[in-house]
PLY file of the C-alpha trace (Angstrom):
ply
format ascii 1.0
element vertex 99
property float x
property float y
property float z
element edge 98
property int vertex1
property int vertex2
end_header
18.12 -18.22 13.22
16.75 -17.93 16.73
19.95 -16.15 17.70
19.10 -13.40 15.20
15.65 -12.99 16.71
17.12 -12.64 20.19
19.08 -9.65 18.99
15.97 -7.58 18.43
14.21 -8.93 15.35
10.48 -9.38 15.66
9.53 -13.04 15.34
7.26 -13.62 12.33
3.79 -15.12 12.67
4.78 -18.26 10.78
7.63 -19.03 13.20
6.87 -22.76 13.35
7.01 -22.99 9.56
10.27 -21.08 9.33
11.87 -23.35 11.92
11.52 -26.18 9.38
13.41 -24.33 6.64
17.17 -24.40 6.09
18.97 -21.15 6.95
21.43 -20.22 4.20
22.67 -16.97 5.75
21.86 -14.82 8.75
23.17 -11.68 10.39
21.68 -9.08 12.71
19.50 -7.61 9.95
18.45 -10.49 7.71
17.82 -14.23 7.62
17.91 -16.01 4.25
16.22 -19.42 4.03
15.61 -21.92 1.28
12.06 -22.31 0.05
10.48 -25.68 0.83
10.46 -28.30 -1.90
7.18 -29.92 -2.89
7.32 -32.68 -0.27
8.38 -30.27 2.50
5.50 -27.96 1.56
3.04 -30.85 1.77
4.32 -31.75 5.23
4.09 -28.12 6.36
0.48 -28.00 5.11
-0.38 -31.24 6.92
1.16 -29.87 10.12
-0.79 -26.59 9.83
-4.04 -28.40 9.10
-3.48 -30.75 12.02
-4.13 -27.75 14.30
-7.34 -26.55 12.59
-9.07 -26.53 9.22
-8.21 -23.55 7.00
-9.10 -22.22 3.58
-6.59 -21.40 0.84
-6.47 -17.72 1.82
-5.62 -18.56 5.45
-2.94 -21.03 4.41
-1.41 -18.58 1.95
-1.38 -15.93 4.68
0.56 -18.26 7.00
2.98 -19.16 4.20
3.40 -15.72 2.62
6.95 -15.22 1.44
7.56 -18.97 1.64
5.32 -20.46 -1.07
3.14 -19.03 -3.82
-0.60 -19.52 -3.88
-0.24 -21.74 -6.96
2.28 -24.04 -5.25
0.05 -24.24 -2.18
-2.99 -25.03 -4.34
-1.11 -27.79 -6.23
0.13 -29.34 -2.99
-3.36 -29.21 -1.46
-4.92 -30.83 -4.54
-2.32 -33.59 -4.48
-2.96 -34.23 -0.78
-6.72 -34.37 -1.43
-6.19 -36.83 -4.31
-4.04 -39.02 -2.05
-6.75 -39.01 0.64
-4.68 -37.16 3.25
-6.89 -34.05 3.19
-10.51 -33.32 2.49
-12.18 -30.17 1.20
-15.08 -29.26 3.47
-18.35 -27.68 2.30
-17.26 -24.29 3.68
-14.14 -24.26 1.44
-11.73 -25.17 4.20
-9.22 -27.99 4.01
-9.03 -30.47 6.86
-6.72 -33.35 7.61
-8.58 -36.66 7.21
-9.96 -37.79 10.54
-9.93 -34.29 12.08
-12.89 -32.62 10.37
0 1
1 2
2 3
3 4
4 5
5 6
6 7
7 8
8 9
9 10
10 11
11 12
12 13
13 14
14 15
15 16
16 17
17 18
18 19
19 20
20 21
21 22
22 23
23 24
24 25
25 26
26 27
27 28
28 29
29 30
30 31
31 32
32 33
33 34
34 35
35 36
36 37
37 38
38 39
39 40
40 41
41 42
42 43
43 44
44 45
45 46
46 47
47 48
48 49
49 50
50 51
51 52
52 53
53 54
54 55
55 56
56 57
57 58
58 59
59 60
60 61
61 62
62 63
63 64
64 65
65 66
66 67
67 68
68 69
69 70
70 71
71 72
72 73
73 74
74 75
75 76
76 77
77 78
78 79
79 80
80 81
81 82
82 83
83 84
84 85
85 86
86 87
87 88
88 89
89 90
90 91
91 92
92 93
93 94
94 95
95 96
96 97
97 98
């Protein structure tokens, strides 16, 4: 995957997220990756929210092309229910202990 980027492809903004996904195929023009499963998506969200609190729109922007807004919302709700995340008054999600 990084080899493809070295050959002239512009690195996407969600580079850290893509590094966690399995590459199925790559050539000089395209990289095909598997979408994250539910548990992988939750870990990606926790990693993103470890850096700073974000709202659903910001998270979806970082994960565009990787996970739908509905999948992100379900994963966030599950993480809130399990006490790993909290929803702040301003609508942003934060990892517990970092708000």
